[in-house]
Structure formats: structure tokens, C-alpha cells
N, C-alpha and C positions, 0 to 999 in steps of 0.2 A: 899499428901503433894507434891508440886511443888519448886524445887530448883531455885529462880529467882533473886538471890542477885548478882551474879557475875558482872564482869566488862566487858565482852565480847570483848577483846582488840583486837581480830583478825576481829572483824568487822571495825576497822577503824575508821573513821571519824563518820560514822553513829551511834555509841553509844556514842558521845561527848554529846549528849544533852538528851538522852534518854537510858534505860536500854536496853540491848540486846533481851529480851523476848519480847519488846515493838516494836520492829521494825515492820513496816507494811507488811502484805501479803493480797493484795486485800484491802478492807476498815476496816480491824481487825488487832489488833497487834498479833504476833507469838504465845504470850501466851494465847491468847483468842481460837486459834486453837488447841493449846494444851488441854486447858481445855473442849473443845467441845468433846475430843475423850472420856472423861470420862463421861461428862453429857449426850451424846447421848446412852450410855450404863449403864444409871443409878446412875451414880455417881455425886452428885451435890455437895458434902460438901467438900470445898478445904481449904486447910493451904497453904497459900503464904508465903514463905521463903525469907522475903526482906531484902535488902544490899544497893548495891549502887541505887542511886536516887529512893529510895524505894517508895518516896512519888508520883512519877511518876505512878506507877503501881495503888497505892491505890486510886489516884484521878481519873484515868480513870475507873477503875471497880467499884468504888462508884457510878459513873455516868451511867454506861453502862451495867453492869452485868445483865443478866436476873434476874427476880424477884424471880425466883424457886431457885437460886444459894445461898449457905450458905458459905460465904468467910469469913476466918480468917486472918487477916495480921498480920504477926508475924514478928517482929523487929529482926533478927538475928545477926546483925553486918555488917559493910562494907567489913571486911576484913576477915570474919569468913570463914574458910574452909567447905566443904560439909560436912564432918560429924558433924562438930559443929553446922551447920544450923539445921542439923536434930535433936540433942539434945535439941537447944534451942526453937524448933518448938512444941518438944514432950508434952509439958504441954497442948496444943489443942487437942490432940489426945483421942477419946473414945476408951473404950477397944476393943482388938480384933486386926487382922490384919490390916495392911494399905498400901495403894499404896505409893511410892515415886517415882518422874520423873523429870526430868530436863525441864526447860523451854524453851528449843530450840530444842526440836525434835519431830517430828509426825510419826505416823504409824498408819495401821490398825490393832494395836492390839486386840486380843480377849481377852478381860478382865475375861469375866467368863472361858475360856479356861484357862488363867492363874492362877485364882484361885482354879480351880479344881486340876490342875496339882500341884499348890504348897500344896494343902492340901494332895494328894496321897503321895507326898514325904516325908511328916514330917519332915519338917526342919523349921528353923529360918528364910531364907531368899530365894528368888527366882528371879532371873535376868531373862530379856528375852534376848536370845541369838541371835543376828541378824546377816545376812549374807550382810555385805556391800557391795556396788557396785563399782567395778573397776573405776577410773578416767581416765583409758586408755584404747584403744581397745587392744584385747590378740591375738597373733598370734601363730599358729604352724607351724614350719617348718620340712622339709624332703628333704635332699638332695640339701639344698640352695634355696627350694621352699617353698613358703606360700601354706600350705594346708589347712587352716582354717582360718578365720578372724571373731572374734566377738567384737562388739562394746560395751565398757564397760560391761561386763557380771558380775553376782554375784560371788563373791568369794567363796572358799569352806570353808574357816575358818570362825568360826564366833567371834563375838565380843560382848560385854555388850552394848545394845542398850539404856540405860538409862531409863528402865521401870522396877521397881521391887515391890515385894511384900514382906512386912516385917511382922514379929511376934514383939508382945512386946520385948519378950525375946531379939530380937537382937539389942536392944537399947543398951545393957550393951557392947557390942563390940566395939561401937563407942567411938571417942575420941574428945574433943571441939577443938584441935588445928592440927585435922588430916584430911585430905582428905578421904571422903567414899571409894573411889576405892583404895587408895594406905594402907590402913589400916584394915578397918572394913571387907572389903570383902576378903582379904586375910585369915584373922583368922576365918572367918565362913567357908571359902571352907577347910581350915587346919583342923576345927573340923568337917567336913562332912555336914556342916548345911546350905549349900549353893547350891541350885538347879538352873539348866538351862532351862528355857521354850523356844524351838524353835519355831523361828518366820521367815517365809520365804517371809512373803508377803511385802507390801511396808513400807519402812521407810527411813526415811531422818534427818539427824542432820544437822541444820544450824550452823556451824562454820565459815563462811566466807561471804562476799559479794557475790563472785559466787554462792554459796549454796542458797542464799538470791534470786537471779535474778532466779533461775531454780525452785524454790518453786513458786515464783510470776508468772513465765511463765505456771506453772503447773496448778495455781489458775484460770489465764486468759482464758486458754485453757478448762476450765470446768473439769480437771482432777483433782478430789478431794478424792482420796481413803481414805485420814485420817478421812474423816467425815463420819465415820461409821452410818449407819441408822439402 
């Protein structure tokens, strides 16, 4: 299940005519790159949670999706928060655990490893715990002198990278008028039903035009670690 119905306001004018997950990276929309993460690891059944300019997404994938992909287009409302979108689209779920991710982040996530970790933890939900990269160079000082400089290192603290695996029972923690992150995840954590799968590989969330330019540059240079083979 992919959350791709938001407005993407931090992208500025880029999302005036298209939804944020459809901004191009190379010759394909960002959402296509996200879906490739799953398809290349054997997961080719998708539920797209549509909202803002949802017809744009529906039209493009109806014409351009690979023939072996099965795509359900779930109309989840233009202003619905993420928790509500998952609930609205849950009628398309098959029995058993299911992945959820955002339509604007890519990474070389080991999905089989995530599944194995989740099963071992015996919880209702698992999130990928990423180490974000600093936007600035980091310096260490001693007696007024710089003893070490590192350009944009990985930070030690982890964040939720937007890749999740849920059991069906976790749907009971969601609320239709509540974002996933500000409600259900906290309740799951309080109940000791939320695990964190450490991911130290490549990950990037495309939140701003600068992020998009960086991902585009990586694509043009042939550095595409999110396309796991």
C-alpha cells in the first residue's frame, strides 16, 4: 500500500499541475521508482492511496505500468490524513501482513529481511529505522582548532523512514481523521507492538526541490542503489 494522495506543498510550483509522487526522476515518475523497490523484490501487487490529482496517477499507470503489476486505485479523499487513507484502502487488502510506504521516499530496503525481523519480533507493526544524513558538514574542535571535518555524515539517531510492515490487527489502532505518525504509531509503541528494523543503507526522502535535484543527479550519474536487483 502506497500513500500518494498528499498535496506536496514543500515542492512549490512543481506540484501545481501534478501530485508530488509524479514529479519526474529521469524519464519516470518518482512513484514508479518507489514501486520498483517492491517489484524487484517480488512484490507486484499495489494499492495506491489516491487523493490530490489522483486521476493523474491513475491515467499514467493505466498506460505505462508493466503488465505483470496488479494495481488497485483506492480513492481515499483529497484531505484525508495518512491514518484515514490506510483505513479507506484496507478493503483492497488480502489476508495477512502488508507493506505500507510513502510515495516520495526511496531506499535499498531489504524487504525479505524486514519480513523476517517483523515475524521474529511478534508485533503488530514494524517500521524501518533509518539514519538520516546531515545537511551540513560536521566539525570537531579542540583548543579552537578543527580536528576533524566530515561532509554531511550519517547521524547517529534514527528516524522512521516511511517503510512499514503491518499485521491486520494494527488497523484497529488507526483513526480516520488522524495521521499515522501522530496517533497509531505512538499507541502501538506504548503497547510494545511496534518494532524498529535498522536500515543503514541508502535512503532518501524527496521533500523539497533540492532533494529532487539531488536524486535526479544521482540518476543521471548512474548511481541508483534503490533499484535493488
